[in-house]
PyMOL CGO cylinders between C-alpha atoms (Angstrom):
from pymol import cmd
from pymol.cgo import CYLINDER

trace = [
    CYLINDER, 152.96, 121.12, -5.16, 153.63, 117.64, -6.37, 0.3, 1, 1, 1, 1, 1, 1,
    CYLINDER, 153.63, 117.64, -6.37, 153.00, 117.33, -10.07, 0.3, 1, 1, 1, 1, 1, 1,
    CYLINDER, 153.00, 117.33, -10.07, 150.58, 114.68, -11.02, 0.3, 1, 1, 1, 1, 1, 1,
    CYLINDER, 150.58, 114.68, -11.02, 151.66, 112.22, -13.59, 0.3, 1, 1, 1, 1, 1, 1,
    CYLINDER, 151.66, 112.22, -13.59, 149.10, 111.09, -16.18, 0.3, 1, 1, 1, 1, 1, 1,
    CYLINDER, 149.10, 111.09, -16.18, 148.66, 107.31, -16.11, 0.3, 1, 1, 1, 1, 1, 1,
    CYLINDER, 148.66, 107.31, -16.11, 150.20, 105.48, -19.01, 0.3, 1, 1, 1, 1, 1, 1,
    CYLINDER, 150.20, 105.48, -19.01, 147.44, 104.08, -21.12, 0.3, 1, 1, 1, 1, 1, 1,
    CYLINDER, 147.44, 104.08, -21.12, 149.72, 101.53, -22.63, 0.3, 1, 1, 1, 1, 1, 1,
    CYLINDER, 149.72, 101.53, -22.63, 150.00, 99.73, -19.27, 0.3, 1, 1, 1, 1, 1, 1,
    CYLINDER, 150.00, 99.73, -19.27, 146.30, 99.23, -18.93, 0.3, 1, 1, 1, 1, 1, 1,
    CYLINDER, 146.30, 99.23, -18.93, 144.81, 95.90, -20.05, 0.3, 1, 1, 1, 1, 1, 1,
    CYLINDER, 144.81, 95.90, -20.05, 143.11, 96.59, -23.35, 0.3, 1, 1, 1, 1, 1, 1,
    CYLINDER, 143.11, 96.59, -23.35, 139.56, 95.35, -23.07, 0.3, 1, 1, 1, 1, 1, 1,
    CYLINDER, 139.56, 95.35, -23.07, 139.34, 94.92, -26.77, 0.3, 1, 1, 1, 1, 1, 1,
    CYLINDER, 139.34, 94.92, -26.77, 142.21, 92.40, -26.68, 0.3, 1, 1, 1, 1, 1, 1,
    CYLINDER, 142.21, 92.40, -26.68, 140.36, 90.27, -24.22, 0.3, 1, 1, 1, 1, 1, 1,
    CYLINDER, 140.36, 90.27, -24.22, 137.15, 90.48, -26.18, 0.3, 1, 1, 1, 1, 1, 1,
    CYLINDER, 137.15, 90.48, -26.18, 139.03, 89.38, -29.29, 0.3, 1, 1, 1, 1, 1, 1,
    CYLINDER, 139.03, 89.38, -29.29, 140.78, 86.61, -27.49, 0.3, 1, 1, 1, 1, 1, 1,
    CYLINDER, 140.78, 86.61, -27.49, 137.36, 85.30, -26.25, 0.3, 1, 1, 1, 1, 1, 1,
    CYLINDER, 137.36, 85.30, -26.25, 135.87, 85.40, -29.59, 0.3, 1, 1, 1, 1, 1, 1,
    CYLINDER, 135.87, 85.40, -29.59, 138.88, 83.52, -31.12, 0.3, 1, 1, 1, 1, 1, 1,
    CYLINDER, 138.88, 83.52, -31.12, 138.62, 80.83, -28.32, 0.3, 1, 1, 1, 1, 1, 1,
    CYLINDER, 138.62, 80.83, -28.32, 134.80, 80.55, -28.93, 0.3, 1, 1, 1, 1, 1, 1,
    CYLINDER, 134.80, 80.55, -28.93, 135.32, 80.14, -32.69, 0.3, 1, 1, 1, 1, 1, 1,
    CYLINDER, 135.32, 80.14, -32.69, 137.92, 77.41, -32.20, 0.3, 1, 1, 1, 1, 1, 1,
    CYLINDER, 137.92, 77.41, -32.20, 135.61, 75.43, -29.83, 0.3, 1, 1, 1, 1, 1, 1,
    CYLINDER, 135.61, 75.43, -29.83, 132.76, 75.75, -32.34, 0.3, 1, 1, 1, 1, 1, 1,
    CYLINDER, 132.76, 75.75, -32.34, 135.10, 74.71, -35.13, 0.3, 1, 1, 1, 1, 1, 1,
    CYLINDER, 135.10, 74.71, -35.13, 136.25, 71.56, -33.17, 0.3, 1, 1, 1, 1, 1, 1,
    CYLINDER, 136.25, 71.56, -33.17, 132.52, 70.76, -32.55, 0.3, 1, 1, 1, 1, 1, 1,
    CYLINDER, 132.52, 70.76, -32.55, 131.44, 71.12, -36.09, 0.3, 1, 1, 1, 1, 1, 1,
    CYLINDER, 131.44, 71.12, -36.09, 134.46, 68.88, -37.02, 0.3, 1, 1, 1, 1, 1, 1,
    CYLINDER, 134.46, 68.88, -37.02, 133.50, 66.29, -34.55, 0.3, 1, 1, 1, 1, 1, 1,
    CYLINDER, 133.50, 66.29, -34.55, 129.88, 66.20, -35.75, 0.3, 1, 1, 1, 1, 1, 1,
    CYLINDER, 129.88, 66.20, -35.75, 131.07, 65.90, -39.27, 0.3, 1, 1, 1, 1, 1, 1,
    CYLINDER, 131.07, 65.90, -39.27, 133.36, 62.93, -38.29, 0.3, 1, 1, 1, 1, 1, 1,
    CYLINDER, 133.36, 62.93, -38.29, 130.54, 61.20, -36.28, 0.3, 1, 1, 1, 1, 1, 1,
    CYLINDER, 130.54, 61.20, -36.28, 127.80, 61.79, -38.81, 0.3, 1, 1, 1, 1, 1, 1,
    CYLINDER, 127.80, 61.79, -38.81, 127.83, 58.82, -41.15, 0.3, 1, 1, 1, 1, 1, 1,
    CYLINDER, 127.83, 58.82, -41.15, 127.57, 59.17, -44.86, 0.3, 1, 1, 1, 1, 1, 1,
    CYLINDER, 127.57, 59.17, -44.86, 124.04, 58.37, -45.93, 0.3, 1, 1, 1, 1, 1, 1,
    CYLINDER, 124.04, 58.37, -45.93, 123.08, 55.73, -48.42, 0.3, 1, 1, 1, 1, 1, 1,
    CYLINDER, 123.08, 55.73, -48.42, 121.64, 56.82, -51.72, 0.3, 1, 1, 1, 1, 1, 1,
    CYLINDER, 121.64, 56.82, -51.72, 117.93, 56.07, -52.35, 0.3, 1, 1, 1, 1, 1, 1,
    CYLINDER, 117.93, 56.07, -52.35, 118.74, 53.08, -54.41, 0.3, 1, 1, 1, 1, 1, 1,
    CYLINDER, 118.74, 53.08, -54.41, 121.23, 51.64, -51.87, 0.3, 1, 1, 1, 1, 1, 1,
    CYLINDER, 121.23, 51.64, -51.87, 118.79, 52.19, -49.01, 0.3, 1, 1, 1, 1, 1, 1,
    CYLINDER, 118.79, 52.19, -49.01, 116.03, 50.30, -50.84, 0.3, 1, 1, 1, 1, 1, 1,
    CYLINDER, 116.03, 50.30, -50.84, 118.49, 47.48, -51.61, 0.3, 1, 1, 1, 1, 1, 1,
    CYLINDER, 118.49, 47.48, -51.61, 119.55, 47.47, -47.99, 0.3, 1, 1, 1, 1, 1, 1,
    CYLINDER, 119.55, 47.47, -47.99, 115.98, 47.09, -46.62, 0.3, 1, 1, 1, 1, 1, 1,
    CYLINDER, 115.98, 47.09, -46.62, 115.48, 44.19, -48.98, 0.3, 1, 1, 1, 1, 1, 1,
    CYLINDER, 115.48, 44.19, -48.98, 118.67, 42.42, -47.80, 0.3, 1, 1, 1, 1, 1, 1,
    CYLINDER, 118.67, 42.42, -47.80, 117.70, 42.75, -44.27, 0.3, 1, 1, 1, 1, 1, 1,
    CYLINDER, 117.70, 42.75, -44.27, 114.24, 41.67, -44.68, 0.3, 1, 1, 1, 1, 1, 1,
    CYLINDER, 114.24, 41.67, -44.68, 115.22, 38.41, -46.29, 0.3, 1, 1, 1, 1, 1, 1,
    CYLINDER, 115.22, 38.41, -46.29, 117.31, 35.45, -44.80, 0.3, 1, 1, 1, 1, 1, 1,
    CYLINDER, 117.31, 35.45, -44.80, 120.97, 35.19, -45.41, 0.3, 1, 1, 1, 1, 1, 1,
    CYLINDER, 120.97, 35.19, -45.41, 124.11, 37.14, -44.77, 0.3, 1, 1, 1, 1, 1, 1,
    CYLINDER, 124.11, 37.14, -44.77, 123.96, 40.88, -45.36, 0.3, 1, 1, 1, 1, 1, 1,
    CYLINDER, 123.96, 40.88, -45.36, 126.66, 42.92, -46.98, 0.3, 1, 1, 1, 1, 1, 1,
    CYLINDER, 126.66, 42.92, -46.98, 126.84, 46.58, -47.47, 0.3, 1, 1, 1, 1, 1, 1,
    CYLINDER, 126.84, 46.58, -47.47, 125.51, 47.73, -51.00, 0.3, 1, 1, 1, 1, 1, 1,
    CYLINDER, 125.51, 47.73, -51.00, 128.03, 50.58, -51.04, 0.3, 1, 1, 1, 1, 1, 1,
    CYLINDER, 128.03, 50.58, -51.04, 131.31, 48.86, -50.09, 0.3, 1, 1, 1, 1, 1, 1,
    CYLINDER, 131.31, 48.86, -50.09, 130.45, 45.04, -49.47, 0.3, 1, 1, 1, 1, 1, 1,
    CYLINDER, 130.45, 45.04, -49.47, 131.44, 45.37, -45.79, 0.3, 1, 1, 1, 1, 1, 1,
    CYLINDER, 131.44, 45.37, -45.79, 129.58, 43.75, -42.91, 0.3, 1, 1, 1, 1, 1, 1,
    CYLINDER, 129.58, 43.75, -42.91, 127.17, 45.43, -40.48, 0.3, 1, 1, 1, 1, 1, 1,
    CYLINDER, 127.17, 45.43, -40.48, 126.84, 45.72, -36.82, 0.3, 1, 1, 1, 1, 1, 1,
    CYLINDER, 126.84, 45.72, -36.82, 123.53, 45.95, -35.32, 0.3, 1, 1, 1, 1, 1, 1,
    CYLINDER, 123.53, 45.95, -35.32, 122.00, 48.25, -32.61, 0.3, 1, 1, 1, 1, 1, 1,
    CYLINDER, 122.00, 48.25, -32.61, 119.34, 46.93, -30.14, 0.3, 1, 1, 1, 1, 1, 1,
    CYLINDER, 119.34, 46.93, -30.14, 115.85, 46.43, -31.81, 0.3, 1, 1, 1, 1, 1, 1,
    CYLINDER, 115.85, 46.43, -31.81, 113.37, 49.25, -30.85, 0.3, 1, 1, 1, 1, 1, 1,
    CYLINDER, 113.37, 49.25, -30.85, 109.75, 49.74, -31.49, 0.3, 1, 1, 1, 1, 1, 1,
    CYLINDER, 109.75, 49.74, -31.49, 108.90, 52.49, -33.82, 0.3, 1, 1, 1, 1, 1, 1,
    CYLINDER, 108.90, 52.49, -33.82, 105.07, 52.93, -34.05, 0.3, 1, 1, 1, 1, 1, 1,
    CYLINDER, 105.07, 52.93, -34.05, 103.73, 49.57, -35.08, 0.3, 1, 1, 1, 1, 1, 1,
    CYLINDER, 103.73, 49.57, -35.08, 107.08, 48.00, -36.18, 0.3, 1, 1, 1, 1, 1, 1,
    CYLINDER, 107.08, 48.00, -36.18, 110.38, 46.89, -34.87, 0.3, 1, 1, 1, 1, 1, 1,
    CYLINDER, 110.38, 46.89, -34.87, 113.42, 48.75, -36.20, 0.3, 1, 1, 1, 1, 1, 1,
    CYLINDER, 113.42, 48.75, -36.20, 117.09, 48.79, -35.53, 0.3, 1, 1, 1, 1, 1, 1,
    CYLINDER, 117.09, 48.79, -35.53, 119.99, 50.95, -36.62, 0.3, 1, 1, 1, 1, 1, 1,
    CYLINDER, 119.99, 50.95, -36.62, 122.71, 49.28, -38.70, 0.3, 1, 1, 1, 1, 1, 1,
    CYLINDER, 122.71, 49.28, -38.70, 126.22, 50.41, -39.19, 0.3, 1, 1, 1, 1, 1, 1,
    CYLINDER, 126.22, 50.41, -39.19, 128.71, 49.30, -41.90, 0.3, 1, 1, 1, 1, 1, 1,
    CYLINDER, 128.71, 49.30, -41.90, 132.12, 48.54, -40.49, 0.3, 1, 1, 1, 1, 1, 1,
    CYLINDER, 132.12, 48.54, -40.49, 133.71, 49.29, -43.78, 0.3, 1, 1, 1, 1, 1, 1,
    CYLINDER, 133.71, 49.29, -43.78, 132.54, 52.59, -45.12, 0.3, 1, 1, 1, 1, 1, 1,
    CYLINDER, 132.54, 52.59, -45.12, 130.81, 53.83, -41.89, 0.3, 1, 1, 1, 1, 1, 1,
    CYLINDER, 130.81, 53.83, -41.89, 127.34, 54.30, -43.60, 0.3, 1, 1, 1, 1, 1, 1,
    CYLINDER, 127.34, 54.30, -43.60, 124.40, 53.75, -41.30, 0.3, 1, 1, 1, 1, 1, 1,
    CYLINDER, 124.40, 53.75, -41.30, 120.71, 53.45, -41.67, 0.3, 1, 1, 1, 1, 1, 1,
    CYLINDER, 120.71, 53.45, -41.67, 117.62, 52.34, -39.86, 0.3, 1, 1, 1, 1, 1, 1,
    CYLINDER, 117.62, 52.34, -39.86, 115.84, 49.36, -41.19, 0.3, 1, 1, 1, 1, 1, 1,
    CYLINDER, 115.84, 49.36, -41.19, 112.32, 48.55, -40.19, 0.3, 1, 1, 1, 1, 1, 1,
    CYLINDER, 112.32, 48.55, -40.19, 112.63, 44.85, -40.26, 0.3, 1, 1, 1, 1, 1, 1,
    CYLINDER, 112.63, 44.85, -40.26, 115.62, 42.54, -39.85, 0.3, 1, 1, 1, 1, 1, 1,
    CYLINDER, 115.62, 42.54, -39.85, 115.84, 38.74, -40.14, 0.3, 1, 1, 1, 1, 1, 1,
    CYLINDER, 115.84, 38.74, -40.14, 119.48, 39.17, -38.71, 0.3, 1, 1, 1, 1, 1, 1,
    CYLINDER, 119.48, 39.17, -38.71, 119.87, 39.13, -34.96, 0.3, 1, 1, 1, 1, 1, 1,
    CYLINDER, 119.87, 39.13, -34.96, 122.57, 40.14, -32.53, 0.3, 1, 1, 1, 1, 1, 1,
    CYLINDER, 122.57, 40.14, -32.53, 123.29, 36.99, -30.55, 0.3, 1, 1, 1, 1, 1, 1,
    CYLINDER, 123.29, 36.99, -30.55, 125.55, 36.78, -27.47, 0.3, 1, 1, 1, 1, 1, 1,
    CYLINDER, 125.55, 36.78, -27.47, 127.30, 33.48, -27.12, 0.3, 1, 1, 1, 1, 1, 1,
    CYLINDER, 127.30, 33.48, -27.12, 128.91, 32.53, -23.86, 0.3, 1, 1, 1, 1, 1, 1,
    CYLINDER, 128.91, 32.53, -23.86, 130.80, 29.33, -23.43, 0.3, 1, 1, 1, 1, 1, 1,
    CYLINDER, 130.80, 29.33, -23.43, 134.21, 28.10, -22.32, 0.3, 1, 1, 1, 1, 1, 1,
    CYLINDER, 134.21, 28.10, -22.32, 134.37, 25.42, -24.85, 0.3, 1, 1, 1, 1, 1, 1,
    CYLINDER, 134.37, 25.42, -24.85, 136.37, 26.98, -27.72, 0.3, 1, 1, 1, 1, 1, 1,
    CYLINDER, 136.37, 26.98, -27.72, 135.51, 24.55, -30.56, 0.3, 1, 1, 1, 1, 1, 1,
    CYLINDER, 135.51, 24.55, -30.56, 131.69, 24.81, -29.59, 0.3, 1, 1, 1, 1, 1, 1,
    CYLINDER, 131.69, 24.81, -29.59, 131.87, 28.54, -29.62, 0.3, 1, 1, 1, 1, 1, 1,
    CYLINDER, 131.87, 28.54, -29.62, 133.49, 28.62, -33.04, 0.3, 1, 1, 1, 1, 1, 1,
    CYLINDER, 133.49, 28.62, -33.04, 130.80, 26.08, -34.32, 0.3, 1, 1, 1, 1, 1, 1,
    CYLINDER, 130.80, 26.08, -34.32, 127.99, 28.27, -32.97, 0.3, 1, 1, 1, 1, 1, 1,
    CYLINDER, 127.99, 28.27, -32.97, 129.56, 31.34, -34.37, 0.3, 1, 1, 1, 1, 1, 1,
    CYLINDER, 129.56, 31.34, -34.37, 130.02, 29.86, -37.83, 0.3, 1, 1, 1, 1, 1, 1,
    CYLINDER, 130.02, 29.86, -37.83, 126.49, 28.57, -37.90, 0.3, 1, 1, 1, 1, 1, 1,
    CYLINDER, 126.49, 28.57, -37.90, 124.84, 31.96, -36.93, 0.3, 1, 1, 1, 1, 1, 1,
    CYLINDER, 124.84, 31.96, -36.93, 127.06, 34.10, -39.03, 0.3, 1, 1, 1, 1, 1, 1,
    CYLINDER, 127.06, 34.10, -39.03, 126.52, 32.10, -42.17, 0.3, 1, 1, 1, 1, 1, 1,
    CYLINDER, 126.52, 32.10, -42.17, 122.86, 33.40, -42.17, 0.3, 1, 1, 1, 1, 1, 1,
    CYLINDER, 122.86, 33.40, -42.17, 123.71, 36.92, -41.35, 0.3, 1, 1, 1, 1, 1, 1,
    CYLINDER, 123.71, 36.92, -41.35, 123.46, 37.07, -37.59, 0.3, 1, 1, 1, 1, 1, 1,
    CYLINDER, 123.46, 37.07, -37.59, 125.91, 39.19, -35.66, 0.3, 1, 1, 1, 1, 1, 1,
    CYLINDER, 125.91, 39.19, -35.66, 127.68, 37.09, -32.96, 0.3, 1, 1, 1, 1, 1, 1,
    CYLINDER, 127.68, 37.09, -32.96, 129.49, 38.47, -29.86, 0.3, 1, 1, 1, 1, 1, 1,
    CYLINDER, 129.49, 38.47, -29.86, 131.49, 35.84, -28.15, 0.3, 1, 1, 1, 1, 1, 1,
    CYLINDER, 131.49, 35.84, -28.15, 132.85, 35.46, -24.66, 0.3, 1, 1, 1, 1, 1, 1,
    CYLINDER, 132.85, 35.46, -24.66, 133.92, 32.58, -22.35, 0.3, 1, 1, 1, 1, 1, 1,
    CYLINDER, 133.92, 32.58, -22.35, 133.03, 34.57, -19.14, 0.3, 1, 1, 1, 1, 1, 1,
    CYLINDER, 133.03, 34.57, -19.14, 129.47, 35.10, -17.73, 0.3, 1, 1, 1, 1, 1, 1,
    CYLINDER, 129.47, 35.10, -17.73, 130.64, 38.30, -15.97, 0.3, 1, 1, 1, 1, 1, 1,
    CYLINDER, 130.64, 38.30, -15.97, 132.10, 39.79, -19.31, 0.3, 1, 1, 1, 1, 1, 1,
    CYLINDER, 132.10, 39.79, -19.31, 128.86, 38.63, -21.02, 0.3, 1, 1, 1, 1, 1, 1,
    CYLINDER, 128.86, 38.63, -21.02, 126.78, 40.53, -18.51, 0.3, 1, 1, 1, 1, 1, 1,
    CYLINDER, 126.78, 40.53, -18.51, 128.87, 43.76, -19.17, 0.3, 1, 1, 1, 1, 1, 1,
    CYLINDER, 128.87, 43.76, -19.17, 128.61, 43.26, -22.90, 0.3, 1, 1, 1, 1, 1, 1,
    CYLINDER, 128.61, 43.26, -22.90, 124.88, 42.94, -22.65, 0.3, 1, 1, 1, 1, 1, 1,
    CYLINDER, 124.88, 42.94, -22.65, 124.64, 45.93, -20.37, 0.3, 1, 1, 1, 1, 1, 1,
    CYLINDER, 124.64, 45.93, -20.37, 126.68, 48.05, -22.95, 0.3, 1, 1, 1, 1, 1, 1,
    CYLINDER, 126.68, 48.05, -22.95, 124.63, 46.75, -26.06, 0.3, 1, 1, 1, 1, 1, 1,
    CYLINDER, 124.63, 46.75, -26.06, 121.75, 44.50, -25.45, 0.3, 1, 1, 1, 1, 1, 1,
    CYLINDER, 121.75, 44.50, -25.45, 121.58, 41.52, -27.65, 0.3, 1, 1, 1, 1, 1, 1,
    CYLINDER, 121.58, 41.52, -27.65, 118.40, 39.99, -29.18, 0.3, 1, 1, 1, 1, 1, 1,
    CYLINDER, 118.40, 39.99, -29.18, 119.32, 36.56, -27.78, 0.3, 1, 1, 1, 1, 1, 1,
    CYLINDER, 119.32, 36.56, -27.78, 121.92, 35.13, -25.40, 0.3, 1, 1, 1, 1, 1, 1,
    CYLINDER, 121.92, 35.13, -25.40, 123.07, 31.59, -25.75, 0.3, 1, 1, 1, 1, 1, 1,
    CYLINDER, 123.07, 31.59, -25.75, 124.46, 30.74, -22.40, 0.3, 1, 1, 1, 1, 1, 1,
    CYLINDER, 124.46, 30.74, -22.40, 126.58, 27.59, -21.41, 0.3, 1, 1, 1, 1, 1, 1,
    CYLINDER, 126.58, 27.59, -21.41, 125.54, 26.69, -17.93, 0.3, 1, 1, 1, 1, 1, 1,
    CYLINDER, 125.54, 26.69, -17.93, 128.91, 25.56, -16.98, 0.3, 1, 1, 1, 1, 1, 1,
    CYLINDER, 128.91, 25.56, -16.98, 130.84, 28.68, -18.30, 0.3, 1, 1, 1, 1, 1, 1,
    CYLINDER, 130.84, 28.68, -18.30, 133.40, 29.59, -15.94, 0.3, 1, 1, 1, 1, 1, 1,
    CYLINDER, 133.40, 29.59, -15.94, 134.27, 33.12, -14.88, 0.3, 1, 1, 1, 1, 1, 1,
    CYLINDER, 134.27, 33.12, -14.88, 133.23, 35.70, -12.30, 0.3, 1, 1, 1, 1, 1, 1,
    CYLINDER, 133.23, 35.70, -12.30, 129.82, 34.39, -11.91, 0.3, 1, 1, 1, 1, 1, 1,
    CYLINDER, 129.82, 34.39, -11.91, 127.75, 31.20, -12.44, 0.3, 1, 1, 1, 1, 1, 1,
    CYLINDER, 127.75, 31.20, -12.44, 124.98, 30.80, -14.98, 0.3, 1, 1, 1, 1, 1, 1,
    CYLINDER, 124.98, 30.80, -14.98, 122.18, 31.20, -12.35, 0.3, 1, 1, 1, 1, 1, 1,
    CYLINDER, 122.18, 31.20, -12.35, 123.87, 34.32, -10.84, 0.3, 1, 1, 1, 1, 1, 1,
    CYLINDER, 123.87, 34.32, -10.84, 124.21, 35.64, -14.51, 0.3, 1, 1, 1, 1, 1, 1,
    CYLINDER, 124.21, 35.64, -14.51, 120.42, 35.15, -15.21, 0.3, 1, 1, 1, 1, 1, 1,
    CYLINDER, 120.42, 35.15, -15.21, 119.40, 36.73, -11.85, 0.3, 1, 1, 1, 1, 1, 1,
    CYLINDER, 119.40, 36.73, -11.85, 121.45, 39.85, -12.47, 0.3, 1, 1, 1, 1, 1, 1,
    CYLINDER, 121.45, 39.85, -12.47, 120.37, 40.04, -16.15, 0.3, 1, 1, 1, 1, 1, 1,
    CYLINDER, 120.37, 40.04, -16.15, 116.69, 39.62, -15.28, 0.3, 1, 1, 1, 1, 1, 1,
    CYLINDER, 116.69, 39.62, -15.28, 117.02, 42.32, -12.62, 0.3, 1, 1, 1, 1, 1, 1,
    CYLINDER, 117.02, 42.32, -12.62, 118.25, 44.99, -15.16, 0.3, 1, 1, 1, 1, 1, 1,
    CYLINDER, 118.25, 44.99, -15.16, 116.62, 43.43, -18.37, 0.3, 1, 1, 1, 1, 1, 1,
    CYLINDER, 116.62, 43.43, -18.37, 113.31, 41.71, -17.58, 0.3, 1, 1, 1, 1, 1, 1,
    CYLINDER, 113.31, 41.71, -17.58, 112.72, 41.07, -21.44, 0.3, 1, 1, 1, 1, 1, 1,
    CYLINDER, 112.72, 41.07, -21.44, 116.09, 39.58, -22.05, 0.3, 1, 1, 1, 1, 1, 1,
    CYLINDER, 116.09, 39.58, -22.05, 115.83, 36.26, -23.80, 0.3, 1, 1, 1, 1, 1, 1,
    CYLINDER, 115.83, 36.26, -23.80, 118.19, 33.50, -22.93, 0.3, 1, 1, 1, 1, 1, 1,
    CYLINDER, 118.19, 33.50, -22.93, 118.72, 30.01, -24.40, 0.3, 1, 1, 1, 1, 1, 1,
    CYLINDER, 118.72, 30.01, -24.40, 120.51, 27.69, -21.87, 0.3, 1, 1, 1, 1, 1, 1,
    CYLINDER, 120.51, 27.69, -21.87, 123.11, 25.44, -23.43, 0.3, 1, 1, 1, 1, 1, 1,
    CYLINDER, 123.11, 25.44, -23.43, 124.58, 22.07, -21.91, 0.3, 1, 1, 1, 1, 1, 1,
    CYLINDER, 124.58, 22.07, -21.91, 126.37, 19.01, -23.12, 0.3, 1, 1, 1, 1, 1, 1,
    CYLINDER, 126.37, 19.01, -23.12, 125.12, 15.62, -22.92, 0.3, 1, 1, 1, 1, 1, 1,
    CYLINDER, 125.12, 15.62, -22.92, 123.66, 14.94, -19.38, 0.3, 1, 1, 1, 1, 1, 1,
    CYLINDER, 123.66, 14.94, -19.38, 126.49, 13.35, -17.08, 0.3, 1, 1, 1, 1, 1, 1,
    CYLINDER, 126.49, 13.35, -17.08, 124.97, 14.35, -13.63, 0.3, 1, 1, 1, 1, 1, 1,
    CYLINDER, 124.97, 14.35, -13.63, 123.17, 12.24, -10.93, 0.3, 1, 1, 1, 1, 1, 1,
    CYLINDER, 123.17, 12.24, -10.93, 121.35, 15.02, -9.20, 0.3, 1, 1, 1, 1, 1, 1,
    CYLINDER, 121.35, 15.02, -9.20, 119.23, 17.86, -10.50, 0.3, 1, 1, 1, 1, 1, 1,
    CYLINDER, 119.23, 17.86, -10.50, 119.36, 18.69, -14.08, 0.3, 1, 1, 1, 1, 1, 1,
    CYLINDER, 119.36, 18.69, -14.08, 121.11, 22.30, -14.22, 0.3, 1, 1, 1, 1, 1, 1,
    CYLINDER, 121.11, 22.30, -14.22, 119.14, 23.13, -17.23, 0.3, 1, 1, 1, 1, 1, 1,
    CYLINDER, 119.14, 23.13, -17.23, 115.98, 22.85, -15.30, 0.3, 1, 1, 1, 1, 1, 1,
    CYLINDER, 115.98, 22.85, -15.30, 117.48, 25.27, -12.65, 0.3, 1, 1, 1, 1, 1, 1,
    CYLINDER, 117.48, 25.27, -12.65, 118.30, 27.96, -15.26, 0.3, 1, 1, 1, 1, 1, 1,
    CYLINDER, 118.30, 27.96, -15.26, 114.97, 27.40, -17.04, 0.3, 1, 1, 1, 1, 1, 1,
    CYLINDER, 114.97, 27.40, -17.04, 113.32, 28.14, -13.66, 0.3, 1, 1, 1, 1, 1, 1,
    CYLINDER, 113.32, 28.14, -13.66, 115.32, 31.36, -13.54, 0.3, 1, 1, 1, 1, 1, 1,
    CYLINDER, 115.32, 31.36, -13.54, 113.87, 32.69, -16.92, 0.3, 1, 1, 1, 1, 1, 1,
    CYLINDER, 113.87, 32.69, -16.92, 115.65, 30.82, -19.77, 0.3, 1, 1, 1, 1, 1, 1,
    CYLINDER, 115.65, 30.82, -19.77, 113.21, 30.78, -22.62, 0.3, 1, 1, 1, 1, 1, 1,
    CYLINDER, 113.21, 30.78, -22.62, 114.63, 27.55, -24.24, 0.3, 1, 1, 1, 1, 1, 1,
    CYLINDER, 114.63, 27.55, -24.24, 117.31, 24.83, -23.28, 0.3, 1, 1, 1, 1, 1, 1,
    CYLINDER, 117.31, 24.83, -23.28, 119.38, 22.99, -25.84, 0.3, 1, 1, 1, 1, 1, 1,
    CYLINDER, 119.38, 22.99, -25.84, 121.89, 20.15, -25.77, 0.3, 1, 1, 1, 1, 1, 1,
    CYLINDER, 121.89, 20.15, -25.77, 125.15, 20.15, -27.53, 0.3, 1, 1, 1, 1, 1, 1,
    CYLINDER, 125.15, 20.15, -27.53, 126.09, 19.19, -30.16, 0.3, 1, 1, 1, 1, 1, 1,
    CYLINDER, 126.09, 19.19, -30.16, 123.22, 20.68, -32.31, 0.3, 1, 1, 1, 1, 1, 1,
    CYLINDER, 123.22, 20.68, -32.31, 122.59, 20.65, -35.94, 0.3, 1, 1, 1, 1, 1, 1,
    CYLINDER, 122.59, 20.65, -35.94, 122.68, 23.92, -37.88, 0.3, 1, 1, 1, 1, 1, 1,
    CYLINDER, 122.68, 23.92, -37.88, 118.90, 23.70, -38.82, 0.3, 1, 1, 1, 1, 1, 1,
    CYLINDER, 118.90, 23.70, -38.82, 117.85, 23.09, -35.06, 0.3, 1, 1, 1, 1, 1, 1,
    CYLINDER, 117.85, 23.09, -35.06, 120.07, 25.96, -33.93, 0.3, 1, 1, 1, 1, 1, 1,
    CYLINDER, 120.07, 25.96, -33.93, 118.59, 28.51, -36.44, 0.3, 1, 1, 1, 1, 1, 1,
    CYLINDER, 118.59, 28.51, -36.44, 114.99, 27.24, -35.63, 0.3, 1, 1, 1, 1, 1, 1,
    CYLINDER, 114.99, 27.24, -35.63, 115.59, 27.84, -31.97, 0.3, 1, 1, 1, 1, 1, 1,
    CYLINDER, 115.59, 27.84, -31.97, 117.08, 31.20, -32.62, 0.3, 1, 1, 1, 1, 1, 1,
    CYLINDER, 117.08, 31.20, -32.62, 114.05, 32.24, -34.71, 0.3, 1, 1, 1, 1, 1, 1,
    CYLINDER, 114.05, 32.24, -34.71, 111.48, 30.85, -32.19, 0.3, 1, 1, 1, 1, 1, 1,
    CYLINDER, 111.48, 30.85, -32.19, 113.24, 32.41, -29.14, 0.3, 1, 1, 1, 1, 1, 1,
    CYLINDER, 113.24, 32.41, -29.14, 113.25, 35.84, -30.79, 0.3, 1, 1, 1, 1, 1, 1,
    CYLINDER, 113.25, 35.84, -30.79, 109.60, 35.75, -31.38, 0.3, 1, 1, 1, 1, 1, 1,
]
cmd.load_cgo(trace, "trace")
């Protein structure tokens, strides 16, 4: 009669080892998630800094961070109850807050004319507006789809992947409330005014370049209303 050999228990996979390994992996994943949350969560402002920040954004002029003096980037304005609010993020220290009112605006400037683009940027940034620049209407559309702007200043002859009328059609299709100011140089055409064409496609205002600082800022304020 053959002698039975008892199975070697050491050759069996230990269930407890598998359990310990799964627990260790889960703890590692949770630790990474907690670390990621800590990195992504901005440091809050103090009560005094937040009160100062609200005052700065509620009055005209450039706004700097009360904690480090850095500049801010603005999220799209959203309605919260009976007021319009936006999230602001300091690019210096990473602090963020939600301000209920802001005189500053996020403006998307699209023109192939480099000196004109610089002039518009300097005029707008001097009073605290955040300016996003591009010389391509296709790039401008992608930028707006990523983070909508409060106002778009569009050069009607900006070259790129699409024309100004095509830009307006596609923008209106996805964002019916988008506000666009059409920009053109002095008239030098014999046929239909291209500003009239883009105004018919939904531009809220039209302007001629060059334009004074006071006139530009007035148009920005009126177009946002």
